[in-house]
C-alpha positions as CSV (number, residue, x, y, z in Angstrom):
1,X,98.0,339.4,-96.1
2,X,101.2,341.4,-96.3
3,X,101.4,344.5,-98.5
4,X,103.9,344.5,-101.3
5,X,106.0,347.7,-101.2
6,X,107.5,349.3,-104.2
7,X,111.2,350.3,-104.2
8,X,110.3,354.0,-103.6
9,X,107.9,353.1,-100.8
10,X,110.6,351.1,-99.1
11,X,113.0,354.0,-99.2
12,X,110.6,356.6,-98.0
13,X,108.7,354.7,-95.3
14,X,109.7,354.6,-91.6
15,X,112.6,352.3,-90.7
16,X,112.4,350.1,-87.6
17,X,114.7,351.2,-84.7
18,X,117.0,348.1,-85.0
19,X,117.7,348.9,-88.6
20,X,118.4,352.5,-87.8
21,X,121.1,351.3,-85.5
22,X,122.5,349.1,-88.3
23,X,122.6,352.1,-90.6
24,X,124.6,354.0,-88.0
25,X,127.0,351.1,-87.6
26,X,127.4,350.8,-91.4
27,X,128.1,354.6,-91.6
28,X,130.6,354.2,-88.8
29,X,132.4,351.4,-90.6
30,X,132.7,353.5,-93.7
31,X,134.1,356.4,-91.7
32,X,136.6,354.1,-90.0
33,X,137.7,352.7,-93.4
34,X,138.1,356.2,-94.8
35,X,140.2,357.3,-91.9
36,X,142.3,354.2,-92.0
37,X,143.3,354.8,-95.7
38,X,145.8,357.4,-94.5
39,X,147.6,354.9,-92.4
40,X,150.4,353.2,-94.4
41,X,150.4,350.0,-92.4
42,X,146.9,348.8,-93.2
43,X,146.4,347.5,-96.8
44,X,144.0,349.2,-99.1
45,X,142.1,346.0,-99.7
46,X,141.3,345.7,-96.0
47,X,139.9,349.3,-95.9
48,X,138.0,348.6,-99.1
49,X,136.4,345.5,-97.7
50,X,135.4,347.4,-94.5
51,X,133.9,350.2,-96.6
52,X,132.0,347.7,-98.8
53,X,130.6,345.9,-95.7
54,X,129.5,349.2,-94.2
55,X,127.9,350.5,-97.4
56,X,126.0,347.2,-97.8
57,X,124.8,347.2,-94.2
58,X,123.4,350.8,-94.6
59,X,121.8,350.1,-97.9
60,X,120.0,346.9,-96.8
61,X,118.9,348.5,-93.6
62,X,117.4,351.4,-95.4
63,X,115.1,349.0,-97.3
64,X,113.5,347.6,-94.1
65,X,110.0,348.8,-93.5
66,X,108.2,349.2,-90.2
67,X,105.1,346.9,-90.2
68,X,101.9,348.5,-88.9
69,X,99.9,346.6,-86.3
70,X,97.0,344.7,-87.7
71,X,93.6,346.2,-87.1
72,X,91.9,344.3,-84.2
73,X,88.5,344.9,-82.7
74,X,87.6,344.6,-79.1
75,X,85.7,341.3,-79.7
76,X,88.9,339.7,-81.1
77,X,90.9,340.3,-78.0
């Protein structure tokens, strides 16, 4: 049976490596959108969408929790 995590437990527990990479990608998208706001050619709505996608990716990836291996005995192997 899977454990139900509270919101605070999800934020403070260890994150799987794939979702850590998603967090980095999301932060990169936000950084790119912030740097592109200074360029006059790119519309503000495009940079706003990129920032929103990056922020959402980072927030959802933070809530992923690494599952522990189920306890198995030698006789079950």
